[in-house]
Residue, then its C-alpha position, 0 to 999 in steps of 0.5 A: m738286197i738279194i732277197s729284195f731282188s728275188f721277191n721283186l723278180v717273183f712278184f713282178v715277173v714270174f707270177p704275171v707270166t705264169f698266170e697269163r700264160s698258164v693253160t692250167m690256170y685257165l682250165l681251173k678258172k673255167i671249172a671253178d665257174k661251173k661243171i663242164s665236160k672235157k669236150e666243152l673245156e677243150k672247145n673253150l680252150i681253143n676258142e677263148y684261150i688261143i683264138r680270142n685271146k690271140a695267144l699264138d699272135k702274142r707268143i710269135s710277137e714276143q719271140k720276134v722281139i727277142d729275135f728267136i723267130k723271123e717272118k717273111d711272106g707268111y712263113l716263120w723260121l727260127t734264128e740261130e739263137a733260137k736253135k741254140f736255145i732249143d738245143w740247150s732246152k733238150i739237155i735240160n729236159h734230159w737232165y730232169n727227165l722232162k717230156d717235150 
């Protein structure tokens, strides 16, 4: 049962989220299409991945759903839960020597 649950979690959650959100996957796909300059790749990342795909809007919406972000009069701020999450992530980053 645990193996089945783990497989389903990876297959239906981790893979789709990783592939949909992964800047690395986007970059690899763009480079696979043709040779491309770093400057052109950066321009495409901003215009296609972020702006056309509304990446920022998607992330803000999902953070509102889980109550990490509030919005009023065009301004965003973190909830107390989000602040606790960030504090916890700083600890994890420190443990694993990760960069922000």
